[in-house]
C-alpha positions, 0 to 999 in steps of 0.5 A: 464488490469487484469488477474486471478490467484489462484482465485484472480483478479490481476491488472497490475498497472505499467510496472516498479517501476520507472514509479509510481509517488512516493512522497518524502516519498516513498508513492504513491496513485494509482487507481485499478479497481476504488478503491484508494490504497496506495503503499509503497516502503521500501526495497520491494513494499507494497500495503495498504488501501488508508485511515487509519481505525481509522479516515480516514486520507489518508495514503500516506500523512504519512510516513514510519518510521525507522522500516518499518511501515507506519505511519498515518499523523493524529494521528501517528498510526503505521501499519506493511506494511507486515500484516497491524497490528497496532504496536502502540497498538491501535488495528486497522488493515490496509487492505493490498493487495498482490503485485507482481513484474513480468517480464511484470510489477507490479500487485496488487490483490484486 
């Protein structure tokens, strides 16, 4: 199911946060419009790219550090969940996607 809002295409990905198949690291992989993305649960929900921009490791195999950054499992590069900015200094950016929790479910915009 998808809807249009402010020029962005929004896709409903779940009815409730509890129905998402979270791993023990509070990360999940979902498919949105044929594209895999990573969901992260750290105080809020975030949607980021499926693979690390540096070497292509699957971000959901990493973890969320104590500062709320998602950490790549391969080389431990750290990225801000809010902006995708590489905070460990290597200069990469992880693609982020808008996510909203609405009365009728959870939506991600591509």
